[in-house]
C-alpha positions in Angstrom: 28.5 4.0 18.2 30.7 0.9 18.3 32.1 -1.0 21.1 34.5 -4.0 20.8 33.7 -7.3 22.6 35.2 -7.6 26.1 38.9 -8.2 25.8 39.0 -7.2 22.2 40.3 -4.0 20.5 39.0 -2.6 17.3 41.3 -2.0 14.3 40.2 0.3 11.4 41.6 0.7 7.9 40.4 2.4 4.7 41.2 2.0 1.1 39.9 4.0 -1.9 39.9 2.3 -5.3 39.6 4.7 -8.4 38.5 3.5 -11.9 41.5 3.5 -14.2 44.0 3.6 -11.2 43.3 0.6 -9.1 41.3 -1.4 -11.6 40.9 -1.4 -15.4 38.0 0.5 -17.0 35.6 -2.2 -18.3 36.6 -4.8 -15.7 34.0 -7.2 -14.6 32.0 -5.4 -11.8 31.9 -8.6 -9.7 35.6 -8.8 -9.7 35.9 -5.1 -8.8 33.7 -5.9 -5.8 35.8 -8.8 -4.8 39.0 -6.8 -5.1 37.7 -3.7 -3.2 36.9 -5.7 -0.1 39.9 -8.1 -0.2 42.5 -5.3 -0.3 41.0 -3.7 2.8 41.0 -7.0 4.6 44.7 -7.4 3.8 45.4 -4.4 5.9 43.5 -6.0 8.9 45.6 -9.1 8.4 48.7 -7.0 8.8 47.5 -6.0 12.2 46.6 -9.5 13.2 42.9 -8.7 13.2 39.8 -10.6 12.3 37.2 -8.9 10.1 33.9 -7.8 11.7 32.2 -5.4 9.4 32.8 -2.6 6.8 31.3 0.5 5.4 31.0 1.4 1.7 31.2 4.8 -0.1 30.4 4.4 -3.8 30.7 7.2 -6.4 29.0 6.3 -9.7 28.6 8.2 -12.9 25.1 6.6 -13.3 22.7 4.1 -11.7 23.6 1.2 -13.8 21.5 -1.7 -12.4 23.4 -4.4 -14.3 26.8 -3.0 -13.0 25.5 -2.6 -9.5 24.1 -6.2 -9.5 27.5 -7.5 -10.6 29.4 -5.4 -8.1 27.2 -6.4 -5.3 27.5 -10.1 -6.0 31.2 -9.8 -5.9 31.3 -7.6 -2.8 28.9 -9.7 -0.8 30.5 -12.9 -1.9 33.8 -11.8 -0.5 32.0 -10.5 2.7 30.5 -14.0 3.2 33.7 -15.8 2.6 35.6 -13.7 5.1 32.9 -13.4 7.8 32.1 -9.6 7.7 29.0 -7.7 7.0 28.2 -4.3 5.5 27.0 -1.9 8.3 26.4 1.3 6.3 27.7 3.7 3.7 26.7 6.2 1.1 26.4 6.8 -2.6 26.8 9.9 -4.8 27.1 10.8 -8.5 30.6 11.3 -10.0 33.5 9.3 -11.6 33.6 5.7 -10.5 35.4 5.2 -7.1 35.0 2.9 -4.3 35.8 3.6 -0.6 35.7 0.9 2.0 36.5 1.2 5.7 37.0 -2.2 7.2 36.7 -2.8 11.0 38.3 -5.8 12.7 38.9 -7.0 16.2 42.1 -8.4 17.9 42.6 -9.4 21.5 43.5 -6.4 23.5 47.3 -5.7 23.6 48.0 -8.2 20.7 47.6 -5.9 17.6 50.7 -6.1 15.4 52.2 -2.6 14.7 54.8 -1.4 12.2 57.1 -0.2 15.0 58.2 -3.3 16.8 61.1 -4.6 14.6 64.3 -5.1 16.5 68.0 -5.7 15.4 68.4 -9.5 15.1 64.9 -10.2 13.9 64.3 -12.0 10.7 62.3 -10.6 7.7 59.7 -12.7 6.0 57.1 -12.5 3.4 54.0 -14.6 2.7 53.1 -16.0 -0.6 54.7 -14.8 -4.0 55.7 -11.4 -5.0 55.4 -9.7 -8.4 52.2 -11.4 -9.3 50.1 -8.2 -9.2 52.3 -6.1 -11.4 53.1 -8.9 -13.8 49.3 -9.4 -14.1 48.6 -5.8 -15.0 51.5 -5.7 -17.4 50.6 -9.0 -19.2 46.7 -9.3 -19.1 44.7 -7.9 -21.9 42.5 -5.6 -19.9 39.9 -3.6 -21.9 41.1 -0.1 -22.3 44.0 -0.7 -19.9 46.6 0.9 -22.2 44.9 4.3 -21.9 43.4 4.3 -18.4 45.5 2.2 -16.0 49.0 2.7 -14.7 50.9 -0.1 -16.4 54.3 -0.9 -15.0 57.5 -0.7 -16.7 59.1 -3.9 -15.4 62.8 -3.0 -16.1 64.9 0.2 -16.3 64.8 2.3 -19.4 67.2 1.0 -21.9 66.5 -2.6 -21.1 64.3 -4.6 -23.4 61.4 -6.5 -21.8 61.4 -10.2 -22.4 57.9 -10.9 -21.0 56.4 -13.8 -22.9 52.9 -15.0 -23.9 50.9 -16.5 -21.1 49.6 -20.0 -21.0 45.8 -20.3 -20.2 46.9 -21.6 -16.8 49.1 -18.6 -16.1 46.5 -16.2 -17.4 43.9 -17.7 -15.0 46.3 -17.6 -12.1 47.4 -14.0 -12.7 43.9 -12.9 -13.3 42.9 -14.2 -10.0 45.8 -12.8 -8.1 45.0 -9.3 -9.4 41.2 -9.3 -8.8 41.1 -11.7 -5.9 44.2 -11.3 -3.7 44.0 -13.6 -0.7 44.2 -11.6 2.5 46.4 -13.7 4.9 43.9 -13.5 7.8 44.2 -17.1 9.0 48.0 -17.1 9.0 48.1 -13.7 10.7 45.5 -14.8 13.4 47.8 -17.8 14.3 51.1 -16.0 14.1 50.4 -12.5 15.5 52.1 -13.2 18.8 55.2 -14.1 16.9 55.4 -11.1 14.7 57.3 -8.1 16.0 56.1 -5.8 13.1 54.0 -6.2 9.9 52.6 -4.5 6.9 50.9 -5.6 3.8 52.7 -5.3 0.5 50.5 -3.0 -1.6 52.9 -0.5 -3.0 55.9 -2.8 -3.6 58.2 -4.5 -1.1 60.9 -1.8 -1.2 58.4 0.9 -0.3 56.3 -1.1 2.3 59.4 -2.6 4.0 60.7 0.9 4.1 57.6 1.9 6.2 58.6 -0.8 8.7 62.2 0.3 8.8 61.2 4.0 9.5 58.5 3.1 12.1 60.9 0.7 13.9 64.0 3.0 13.4 66.0 0.0 12.0 67.7 -1.1 8.8 66.0 -3.9 6.9 68.4 -6.1 4.8 66.6 -7.8 1.9 68.2 -10.8 0.0 67.1 -10.5 -3.6 68.0 -14.1 -4.4 65.5 -15.3 -1.7 62.5 -13.4 -3.0 59.6 -15.9 -3.7 58.0 -16.0 -7.2 55.2 -18.0 -8.6 55.8 -20.6 -11.4 53.6 -18.2 -13.7 55.9 -15.2 -13.0 59.0 -17.3 -13.4 57.8 -18.6 -16.8 57.1 -15.2 -18.4 59.7 -12.8 -17.0 63.5 -12.4 -16.8 65.2 -12.3 -13.4 65.5 -8.5 -13.7 61.8 -8.0 -14.5 60.4 -10.1 -11.6 62.7 -8.6 -9.0 61.8 -5.1 -10.3 58.1 -6.0 -10.1 58.5 -7.5 -6.6 60.4 -4.5 -5.3 58.6 -1.5 -7.0 55.4 -2.9 -8.4 52.9 -3.5 -5.8 49.4 -5.0 -5.8 50.6 -8.3 -4.2 48.8 -7.9 -0.9 51.1 -10.3 0.9 52.3 -9.7 4.4 55.9 -8.5 5.1 56.8 -9.1 8.8 59.5 -9.5 11.2 60.0 -11.9 14.0 62.7 -13.1 16.4 65.0 -15.8 15.3 63.6 -18.1 18.1 60.3 -18.0 16.3 61.6 -19.4 13.0 60.5 -23.1 13.5 57.1 -22.1 14.9 56.5 -19.8 11.9 57.4 -22.7 9.5 55.0 -24.9 11.4 52.0 -22.5 11.1 52.8 -21.8 7.4 52.8 -25.6 6.7 49.5 -26.1 8.6 47.9 -23.3 6.6 49.4 -24.5 3.3 51.0 -21.2 2.9 54.4 -20.4 1.4 56.2 -18.1 3.9 59.8 -17.1 3.0 62.6 -15.7 5.1 64.1 -13.0 2.9 66.4 -11.0 5.2 67.1 -9.6 8.6 66.9 -6.5 10.8 70.1 -4.6 11.7 71.0 -1.4 13.5 70.7 1.5 11.1 67.9 2.9 9.0 66.2 2.3 5.6 66.4 -0.6 3.2 69.6 -2.4 2.1 69.6 -4.9 -0.8 71.9 -7.8 -1.2 72.2 -10.4 -4.0 74.1 -13.6 -3.3 75.7 -12.0 -0.3 76.9 -8.8 -2.2 75.4 -5.4 -1.7 73.1 -4.4 -4.5 72.2 -0.9 -5.7 68.6 0.2 -5.5 67.6 1.9 -8.8 64.4 3.4 -7.4 63.7 4.5 -3.8 60.0 4.4 -3.8 57.1 2.2 -4.9 54.0 3.3 -6.8 53.2 7.0 -6.1 49.5 8.0 -6.6 50.6 11.5 -7.2 52.8 10.7 -10.2 52.0 9.2 -13.4 54.8 6.8 -13.1 57.0 5.2 -10.4 59.1 7.9 -8.7 62.8 7.6 -9.0 
């Protein structure tokens, strides 16, 4: 039985991570533990909530003490860093999968939903896009070719120009994949400015589409304003990185809307947090997602992000 503190509402989210789907077979168990909790906390950030505690459901093929020790060190390292504690869970035998339910709190009446975007609002994204899928495409994960969905970064018929990574790029992309940074501090400071928000887990096109549907509006995205890291810029063509941002997923950044009058304050909060926050479009009357490039309407080649019930991205 749980009760929030006086004046606080509880927010709950759940993510399931499956071996070979959400992380590569043979990955460092400590990194799996870090990733498992961080992706859940990203959902709490999208609601403007602060983490309180979490539950863990763990399915294992065998009781491998070395694996469990590594996984626990990563999981509890992340829990300590973000100030939440394990409150219970269960284990069972079977193919490796991890289910975490994270619980956070937010001042009553201040939780950010997906349904508050209004025509005239501006569209923003935190951090950089495309890192997650470029990492999965580029990093030499053990057995990744046969077990993990590896993205096709450009349309069929276009040759990839992805290049070799420098050691610095490798380290950056590895960390971005296994240790995505939940934008909790920024969300805590800016939730009262956000009219709607979602975390980008399945690709910007798909997740922004959830905001558009929930809010019954059209979101206009300017492709030439999408933010990319130096590592992604260095190893991809423009087509590859835009594709990865729109349809790849695994970035765990916040996509949110806010009134135009909040622009300066959002910039101030971002600067104080040392976080890149980019205005990438606007909200209009209508429905769905519209893409623009240098002021000209662009055609979406795919209408959905990663689909767990398909072997590849769904056209």
